[in-house]
C-alpha positions in Angstrom: -27.5 -45.5 -20.3 -27.8 -47.9 -18.1 -31.4 -50.6 -18.2 -31.2 -50.9 -14.8 -30.5 -47.0 -13.4 -33.6 -45.0 -13.2 -31.6 -41.7 -14.6 -31.8 -38.9 -12.0 -33.7 -35.1 -13.7 -31.6 -32.7 -14.6 -30.5 -30.0 -12.3 -32.4 -26.6 -12.4 -29.8 -24.9 -10.3 -28.6 -21.5 -12.2 -26.1 -20.6 -10.3 -22.4 -20.3 -11.2 -20.7 -23.5 -12.3 -17.1 -24.2 -14.4 -16.6 -25.9 -16.8 -15.8 -29.1 -15.7 -19.5 -28.8 -14.1 -21.1 -27.9 -16.9 -19.8 -31.2 -19.1 -20.6 -33.8 -16.2 -24.3 -31.7 -15.8 -25.0 -31.5 -20.0 -23.9 -35.4 -19.6 -26.4 -36.3 -17.5 -28.9 -34.2 -19.4 -28.0 -36.3 -22.5 -28.9 -39.4 -20.1 -25.4 -40.5 -19.2 -24.8 -42.6 -16.7 -21.7 -45.0 -17.5 -18.2 -43.6 -18.3 -15.5 -45.1 -19.6 -12.7 -42.9 -18.2 -8.5 -42.5 -17.3 -7.4 -39.2 -15.3 -4.5 -36.8 -16.4 -3.0 -33.5 -16.1 -5.6 -32.1 -18.2 -8.3 -34.0 -17.8 -8.6 -33.7 -13.5 -11.0 -31.1 -13.4 -13.4 -33.1 -15.1 -12.7 -36.0 -12.9 -13.1 -34.0 -9.9 -16.7 -33.1 -11.0 -17.4 -36.5 -11.8 -16.2 -37.9 -8.5 -18.8 -35.1 -6.8 -21.4 -36.3 -9.6 -20.5 -40.3 -8.6 -24.6 -40.7 -7.2 -25.7 -39.8 -11.1 -22.7 -41.3 -13.6 -20.8 -44.5 -12.3 -16.6 -43.5 -13.2 -15.1 -46.9 -14.5 -11.5 -46.6 -14.7 -10.1 -48.4 -17.3 -6.5 -49.6 -16.9 -5.4 -48.2 -20.4 -7.1 -45.8 -22.6 -7.4 -47.8 -25.1 -9.6 -50.6 -22.8 -11.7 -47.8 -22.2 -12.5 -46.4 -25.9 -13.0 -50.1 -26.5 -15.7 -50.5 -23.7 -17.6 -47.3 -24.4 -17.9 -49.3 -27.9 -18.7 -52.3 -26.6 -21.3 -50.3 -24.7 -22.8 -48.6 -27.8 -22.9 -51.7 -29.4 -25.3 -53.4 -26.9 -27.5 -50.6 -26.7 -27.6 -48.5 -29.6 -27.1 -45.0 -27.6 -23.6 -43.6 -27.0 -20.6 -44.8 -25.4 -18.6 -42.3 -23.6 -15.2 -42.4 -22.5 -12.6 -40.0 -21.5 -8.8 -39.5 -21.6 -6.3 -36.3 -20.8 -4.2 -34.5 -23.4 -1.7 -35.5 -25.8 -0.7 -40.0 -25.0 -4.5 -39.7 -23.2 -5.7 -38.8 -25.9 -4.1 -40.5 -28.4 -4.4 -43.8 -27.3 -8.0 -43.2 -28.1 -7.3 -43.0 -31.5 -8.0 -47.0 -32.8 -11.6 -47.3 -31.2 -12.7 -43.8 -33.1 -11.2 -44.7 -36.1 -12.8 -48.6 -35.2 -16.3 -47.0 -34.1 -15.9 -44.7 -37.6 -15.7 -47.3 -39.6 -18.1 -49.7 -38.0 -20.5 -46.6 -37.8 -21.1 -46.9 -34.2 -22.1 -43.5 -31.4 -19.1 -42.9 -29.6 -18.3 -39.7 -27.3 -14.7 -39.0 -27.1 -14.3 -36.1 -24.3 -10.2 -34.9 -24.2 -8.9 -32.5 -21.6 -6.0 -30.2 -23.3 -3.2 -28.2 -22.4 -4.0 -24.5 -21.4 -5.7 -22.3 -24.5 -2.6 -20.6 -24.5 -0.4 -23.0 -24.8 -2.2 -24.3 -27.6 0.4 -24.9 -31.1 3.2 -24.2 -28.7 4.4 -28.1 -27.9 3.5 -27.9 -24.4 4.0 -31.0 -22.1 1.4 -33.3 -23.2 -0.2 -31.4 -26.1 -1.2 -32.5 -29.7 -3.5 -31.0 -32.0 -6.3 -33.9 -31.2 -8.9 -31.7 -33.3 -6.8 -32.2 -36.8 -5.8 -35.9 -36.0 -9.4 -37.1 -35.5 -10.7 -35.1 -38.7 -10.3 -37.8 -40.8 -11.9 -40.7 -39.2 -14.8 -38.6 -37.1 -18.2 -37.5 -37.8 -17.7 -34.0 -35.6 -14.3 -33.0 -34.0 -14.7 -30.2 -31.2 -12.0 -27.6 -30.0 -14.3 -26.1 -26.9 -12.1 -22.4 -26.7 -15.1 -20.6 -25.2 -17.0 -22.0 -22.0 -20.5 -20.8 -23.2 -20.3 -22.3 -26.2 -19.7 -26.1 -24.1 -23.1 -26.8 -23.0 -24.5 -26.5 -26.7 -21.9 -28.4 -28.3 -22.7 -31.3 -25.8 -25.4 -31.6 -26.2 -25.0 -31.4 -30.4 -22.5 -34.0 -30.5 -24.7 -35.8 -28.7 -27.1 -35.5 -32.2 -24.6 -35.2 -34.4 -23.6 -39.3 -33.2 -26.8 -40.6 -33.3 -28.9 -39.1 -36.4 -28.9 -40.5 -39.8 -25.5 -42.9 -39.7 -23.9 -43.2 -36.5 -20.4 -42.1 -35.7 -17.9 -41.0 -33.5 -17.3 -37.2 -32.1 -14.7 -36.0 -30.3 -15.1 -33.6 -27.9 -11.6 -31.1 -27.2 -11.7 -28.9 -23.8 -8.9 -27.0 -22.3 -7.8 -27.3 -19.0 -8.9 -23.2 -18.8 -12.2 -24.0 -20.0 -12.8 -26.6 -17.6 -11.8 -24.4 -14.8 -13.5 -21.1 -16.2 -17.0 -20.6 -14.9 -20.2 -19.1 -15.9 -24.3 -19.3 -15.2 -25.2 -21.6 -17.9 -27.1 -21.4 -20.4 -29.2 -24.6 -21.2 -29.9 -25.1 -25.0 -32.9 -26.4 -26.2 -33.6 -29.1 -28.6 -30.5 -28.7 -31.2 -31.8 -28.7 -35.3 -28.9 -29.7 -37.4 -29.2 -28.8 -41.3 -31.3 -30.4 -43.5 -28.8 -31.9 -44.9 -27.5 -33.6 -42.1 -31.2 -35.4 -41.7 -32.4 -38.5 -42.7 -34.2 -38.9 -46.5 -36.9 -41.1 -47.2 -37.6 -43.1 -50.0 -40.5 -42.0 -52.2 -43.5 -44.7 -52.6 -42.6 -44.2 -56.7 -38.9 -45.9 -56.0 -40.4 -47.8 -53.9 -43.0 -49.5 -56.0 -40.6 -50.2 -58.4 -39.0 -52.2 -56.4 -41.9 -54.3 -55.5 -42.7 -54.4 -59.5 -38.3 -55.9 -59.6 -39.7 -58.4 -56.8 -42.5 -59.9 -58.7 -40.5 -60.5 -61.8 -38.0 -62.0 -60.2 -37.1 -66.1 -60.1 -33.9 -65.9 -57.9 -34.1 -62.8 -55.6 -32.0 -62.4 -52.5 -31.2 -59.6 -49.1 -28.6 -58.4 -48.7 -28.3 -56.8 -45.5 -25.8 -55.2 -43.3 -25.0 -52.7 -40.4 -27.4 -49.9 -41.3 -30.4 -52.1 -39.9 -28.5 -52.5 -36.9 -28.6 -49.4 -36.8 -31.3 -47.8 -37.6 -32.8 -51.0 -35.3 -35.5 -51.8 -38.6 -35.5 -55.7 -37.0 -39.1 -55.8 -37.8 -39.5 -54.0 -40.8 -36.8 -56.3 -41.8 -38.5 -59.5 -40.6 -42.0 -58.5 -41.6 -40.0 -57.8 -45.5 -38.3 -61.1 -45.8 -42.0 -62.8 -44.1 -44.3 -61.5 -46.4 -41.8 -61.5 -50.1 -40.5 -65.3 -48.7 -37.1 -63.8 -50.4 -34.5 -65.6 -48.6 -31.5 -63.4 -47.3 -27.9 -63.4 -45.7 -26.1 -60.9 -44.1 -22.8 -58.7 -43.3 -20.6 -59.7 -40.3 -22.2 -55.7 -38.8 -25.7 -57.4 -39.8 -26.1 -60.6 -37.9 -28.6 -61.0 -35.9 -30.9 -58.3 -37.3 -32.8 -61.5 -38.6 -32.9 -64.6 -36.8 -29.8 -67.3 -38.7 -32.2 -70.1 -37.5 -34.9 -69.0 -39.7 -35.2 -71.3 -42.7 -34.9 -67.9 -45.2 -31.4 -67.1 -43.6 -28.3 -68.0 -45.1 -26.3 -66.4 -42.3 -23.3 -64.6 -43.5 -21.4 -64.4 -46.6 -17.9 -62.6 -47.7 -14.7 -64.1 -47.4 -15.3 -66.5 -44.8 -19.1 -66.7 -45.1 -21.5 -69.7 -46.0 -20.7 -71.3 -48.6 -24.3 -71.7 -49.6 -25.0 -68.0 -48.9 -22.3 -67.1 -51.4 -23.6 -68.9 -53.7 -26.7 -67.6 -53.8 -25.8 -64.1 -54.1 -23.1 -64.9 -56.4 -26.3 -66.8 -58.8 -29.3 -64.1 -58.0 -31.1 -62.1 -60.6 -32.3 -59.5 -57.9 -30.1 -57.8 -55.4 -31.7 -56.0 -52.5 -29.1 -54.2 -50.7 -30.1 -53.0 -47.5 -28.0 -51.1 -44.8 -24.9 -52.2 -47.1 -21.4 -50.4 -48.2 -20.0 -53.5 -50.4 -17.0 -53.5 -48.8 -14.2 -55.8 -50.1 -14.3 -58.9 -48.1 -18.0 -59.1 -49.1 -17.6 -58.5 -52.8 -14.0 -60.1 -53.6 -13.4 -58.9 -57.3 -15.6 -56.4 -57.2 -16.5 -56.3 -60.6 -17.6 -60.1 -60.7 -19.8 -59.7 -58.4 -23.2 -60.7 -58.2 -22.6 -60.5 -61.9 -26.4 -61.4 -62.9 -28.3 -59.5 -60.9 -30.2 -56.4 -61.1 -28.9 -54.2 -57.8 -31.0 -52.3 -55.4 -29.2 -50.3 -52.8 -31.0 -48.2 -49.8 -28.5 -46.4 -47.7 -28.9 -44.0 -45.3 -25.7 -42.6 -46.7 -25.5 -41.3 -50.3 -21.8 -41.5 -50.2 -22.2 -45.0 -50.4 -24.0 -45.6 -53.4 -21.6 -46.1 -56.2 -19.1 -45.7 -53.9 -17.6 -49.8 -54.3 -20.2 -51.4 -56.5 -22.0 -49.6 -59.5 -25.6 -50.4 -58.9 -28.7 -50.1 -61.0 -30.9 -48.6 -58.2 -29.3 -46.0 -55.4 -31.9 -45.0 -53.2 -31.0 -42.7 -50.3 -33.2 -42.9 -46.7 -34.3 -44.1 -43.9 -33.8 -48.2 -43.9 -36.3 -49.1 -41.9 -38.6 -46.3 -43.1 -38.0 -48.1 -46.7 -38.8 -51.4 -45.6 -41.7 -50.7 -43.4 -43.2 -48.9 -46.0 -43.2 -51.4 -48.4 -44.9 -54.2 -46.9 -47.5 -51.3 -46.7 -47.6 -50.9 -50.1 -47.9 -54.8 -51.1 -51.1 -54.7 -50.0 -52.3 -50.9 -51.2 -50.9 -52.1 -55.1 -52.3 -56.0 -55.3 -48.1 -57.2 -54.8 -48.2 -60.5 -56.1 -46.0 -62.7 -54.1 -43.1 -64.0 -56.7 -42.6 -68.3 -56.9 -39.8 -69.1 -55.5 -39.6 -72.7 -54.9 -37.1 -73.9 -57.4 -34.8 -71.1 -56.2 -35.0 -72.3 -52.7 -34.9 -75.9 -53.3 -31.6 -74.7 -55.3 -31.0 -73.0 -52.1 -32.0 -76.0 -49.8 -29.7 -78.3 -52.0 -26.5 -75.6 -51.4 -27.1 -75.9 -48.0 -26.8 -79.4 -47.9 -23.8 -79.9 -49.7 -21.8 -77.0 -47.9 -22.4 -76.5 -44.3 -20.6 -75.5 -42.0 -18.4 -78.4 -40.6 -15.1 -79.3 -39.1 -13.4 -82.5 -39.2 -13.5 -84.6 -35.7 -10.3 -84.3 -34.5 -8.9 -85.9 -31.2 -7.7 -82.5 -29.9 -10.1 -79.2 -28.5 -11.2 -77.6 -31.8 -12.2 -73.8 -32.0 -15.3 -74.4 -34.0 -16.0 -77.1 -31.5 -15.2 -74.6 -28.4 -17.8 -72.4 -30.1 -20.7 -74.5 -30.7 -20.6 -76.2 -26.8 -20.2 -72.6 -25.7 -23.7 -72.1 -28.5 -25.0 -74.7 -26.8 -25.1 -74.7 -23.6 -26.2 -70.7 -23.5 -28.9 -71.6 -25.4 -28.4 -68.8 -28.3 -28.9 -66.5 -26.0 -25.4 -64.7 -25.1 -23.9 -61.9 -26.2 -20.4 -62.5 -27.9 -17.8 -60.3 -28.2 -14.5 -60.9 -30.3 -11.1 -60.1 -30.7 -9.5 -60.5 -34.7 -8.4 -63.2 -36.3 -9.6 -67.1 -37.2 -11.9 -67.0 -33.4 -13.7 -63.8 -35.0 -14.6 -66.2 -37.6 -15.3 -69.5 -35.7 -17.5 -67.5 -33.6 -19.8 -66.2 -36.2 -19.8 -69.0 -38.3 -20.7 -71.5 -34.9 -22.7 -69.6 -33.1 -26.4 -69.0 -33.9 -27.5 -65.5 -33.6 -31.1 -64.6 -33.2 -31.1 -61.1 -31.7 -30.0 -58.5 -32.9 -26.9 -56.6 -31.0 -25.9 -59.6 -29.5 -22.8 -60.0 -31.9 -20.2 -57.1 -31.9 -16.7 -57.6 -33.0 -14.5 -54.9 -34.7 -15.1 -55.4 -38.6 -14.2 -52.5 -40.8 -11.1 -51.7 -38.8 -10.1 -55.2 -37.5 -8.9 -54.0 -34.1 -6.7 -57.1 -32.3 -7.3 -56.2 -28.5 -11.1 -55.1 -28.8 -12.9 -58.4 -27.3 -12.3 -57.9 -23.9 -13.2 -54.9 -23.3 -15.9 -54.0 -25.5 -17.4 -57.3 -23.5 -16.9 -55.2 -20.4 -18.5 -52.5 -22.0 -21.7 -54.4 -22.9 -22.0 -55.9 -19.9 -22.2 -52.7 -17.8 -24.7 -52.0 -20.3 -26.7 -55.2 -20.2 -25.5 -56.2 -16.7 -28.6 -59.1 -16.8 -27.4 -60.7 -19.8 -24.5 -63.3 -19.8 -21.8 -61.3 -22.0 -18.9 -63.8 -23.3 -15.7 -62.6 -25.3 -14.6 -65.8 -27.5 -10.9 -64.8 -28.1 -7.3 -65.9 -29.5 -4.2 -65.5 -27.8 -2.8 -63.1 -29.6 -5.8 -60.3 -29.6 -7.0 -61.3 -25.9 -3.1 -60.1 -24.3 -2.9 -56.6 -26.3 -5.5 -55.5 -23.4 -5.4 -58.0 -21.2 -4.9 -55.8 -17.8 -8.8 -54.8 -18.4 -8.9 -57.9 -16.1 -8.2 -55.5 -13.1 -10.9 -53.0 -14.6 -13.4 -56.9 -14.6 -12.6 -57.3 -11.1 -12.0 -53.9 -9.2 -15.6 -52.1 -10.7 -16.9 -56.3 -10.7 -18.2 -56.7 -13.6 -18.8 -59.9 -14.7 -17.6 -60.6 -18.4 -16.4 -64.1 -19.1 -13.8 -64.4 -21.8 -13.2 -68.2 -23.8 -9.5 -67.6 -25.1 -9.3 -70.0 -28.8 -5.1 -70.9 -27.7 -3.2 -71.8 -30.3 0.1 -69.9 -29.5 0.1 -68.3 -32.9 -1.7 -65.3 -35.0 -3.6 -68.0 -36.1 -5.3 -65.7 -39.2 -2.0 -64.8 -40.3 -0.4 -68.0 -40.0 -3.3 -69.2 -42.0 -2.3 -67.0 -44.8 1.5 -68.0 -44.5 0.4 -70.9 -45.2 -2.1 -70.2 -48.2 0.0 -67.6 -49.6 3.5 -68.1 -49.0 4.6 -71.2 -48.4 4.1 -71.8 -44.9 6.9 -69.4 -43.9 6.7 -68.2 -40.8 7.1 -64.6 -40.4 6.9 -64.0 -36.5 3.4 -65.3 -35.7 4.5 -67.6 -32.9 3.4 -66.3 -30.1 4.6 -69.6 -27.9 7.7 -71.1 -27.4 8.8 -72.0 -30.8 10.9 -74.8 -29.8 8.2 -76.8 -27.3 4.8 -75.9 -29.6 3.5 -78.9 -31.1 0.9 -81.5 -30.5 -2.2 -79.1 -27.6 -1.3 -81.7 -25.3 2.4 -80.3 -25.3 1.9 -77.5 -22.5 5.5 -76.3 -22.0 5.5 -74.4 -24.8 2.8 -72.5 -23.7 2.6 -68.8 -23.0 2.0 -67.2 -21.5 -0.3 -68.8 -18.3 -3.7 -67.0 -18.5 -4.8 -68.9 -15.7 -1.5 -67.4 -13.3 -2.4 -64.2 -15.2 -5.9 -64.1 -14.2 -5.7 -65.4 -10.9 -3.0 -62.4 -10.0 -5.5 -60.2 -11.1 -7.8 -61.9 -8.6 -9.9 -63.7 -10.7 -10.5 -67.5 -11.3 -9.5 -69.4 -14.4 -9.3 -72.9 -16.0 -6.9 -74.1 -18.4 -8.9 -77.0 -20.6 -7.1 -79.0 -23.6 -8.7 -82.7 -23.6 -11.8 -83.0 -25.2 -14.0 -85.0 -22.9 -13.6 -82.1 -19.8 -14.8 -78.9 -22.7 -18.2 -78.9 -21.8 -17.9 -78.9 -18.1 -15.6 -76.2 -18.4 -17.4 -73.7 -20.4 -19.9 -74.4 -17.8 -17.9 -73.9 -14.6 -17.1 -70.3 -16.9 -21.3 -69.9 -17.1 -21.9 -70.5 -13.7 -19.3 -68.0 -12.4 -20.8 -64.9 -10.7 -17.6 -63.6 -11.6 -15.8 -62.3 -14.4 -13.4 -65.8 -15.7 -10.6 -66.6 -17.8 -11.1 -69.9 -19.6 -8.0 -70.7 -21.5 -8.7 -73.7 -24.1 -5.8 -75.3 -25.9 -6.2 -75.4 -29.7 -4.1 -77.4 -32.6 -2.3 -74.4 -34.4 -3.0 -75.9 -38.1 -6.5 -75.6 -38.6 -7.7 -73.0 -40.8 -10.4 -71.5 -41.1 -12.6 -72.6 -43.6 -14.6 -72.0 -46.6 -12.3 -69.0 -47.7 -12.7 -66.5 -50.8 -9.2 -65.1 -51.2 -8.5 -61.3 -51.3 -9.9 -59.8 -54.5 -11.0 -63.5 -56.1 -14.6 -64.4 -56.7 -16.7 -66.8 -55.7 -16.1 -69.7 -58.2 -12.7 -69.7 -56.4 -13.9 -70.2 -53.3 -11.9 -72.9 -51.2 -14.5 -75.1 -49.1 -12.0 -77.7 -48.0 
């Protein structure tokens, strides 16, 4: 639901409607005002209904179904409300698979509506038929195959409830064409009540008081928070808890911005390419308070040696995450917002003694001074420098999306996020091509905010066709490409672990690639591509032109592509090699 649109009251009409019209009316009743949808034979009925409802729902036509589904993810990540996308059967539906898996990994509420062949043809290898219900089962919260039109209105309402209750995630609604065409007088369902097992628990006061006693006794406590804080929108509770206890904190990439990274108690984010000081603090803490996290491998490295000195508390709404990757001492299943908010209340009720952390904070301050995020000066534009200039010119207020690779890490390292839902990136699945479509979705959701995709040349080209969507739909999402003509992160691993043997990681003209000042080997020409889509663009390779070029991009009132030429020799540091420990962290 767009923040700038007023939702019309649902229709009270009780006349006969076909399935496609029931679907659209159901979406309206759920507050949907924007949908990313690509038509085809099995979804034409639904697009006809959307066309008739264009004053109630804006239908945005992506140029590829994957682009549309990534855009719906960006919309959801920017707002917390479900993003909605639609595709036809067969190849249209399967083109949504990557985004569905991505949303599942990153706990993003996503509603995917797909057309399906006529019910009588299901299972008979009809034209453009796939078992999309079966294909998606491992990567959804729920999949529906609607075989009875009388179930459709209830299923749509239930799908939104499932997608947003507890740990958010994607839901698929697969609708055969005959169900779209059938007609009934619909019965609109009242509020959907899920089974008690699907409703989030709340931690007990006894459990929470025990945590407070652990905090009182701790000498070196740390808060480790993640995407669960963002999903629960528990930013105020997290901030109050950290301020009241005085405990330093570090996030996962999914949690970036939930607590201001400019705060003195913030150690930004930690993990494989996170802050050295954040990694050192977690490694040396004696109490680790893990809030809304899943102990994934990019955070823990060698999980058996992760936070080896710490007593670990893990609060999460999803009990399946407890002891899955890391055995913890105090697993607590419950709503994270309630747990932190209630602990803040209990601190006053039990005469809580704030721990004395002066020595611990001094040690952390020493690590911050010794291991800051930094890069060596270069005659060329470095990706880190480009991100920092963007941060300065936007004053840290932009919504930043990214593709996947070195640029993704530099974006998180050198852009200090002070607000939640301003950092949007594919993190669990690591989907290249995510950056620009998700920026489109975020800009549709937040038209008054500056939205910029920090991308790599390898990721950006995977969904470059969505520049057409930006032009035709007048979506002013910008793209700043850090162009090094290589698959930078894979190349970095080649340099570190494979004797610099290039295994198909060079994207440009191999015979001409050298200094960033040699523009002959640059391929493709993103300025010409953007211009071909009718959009302004600029290429920059001189350091003294960078700031002016970034400002020109920001001043544009339409989508803009800024192609920043960078050296391919730069590595993302610090780095904890996969499966290793903080003791093996590479800092230079």
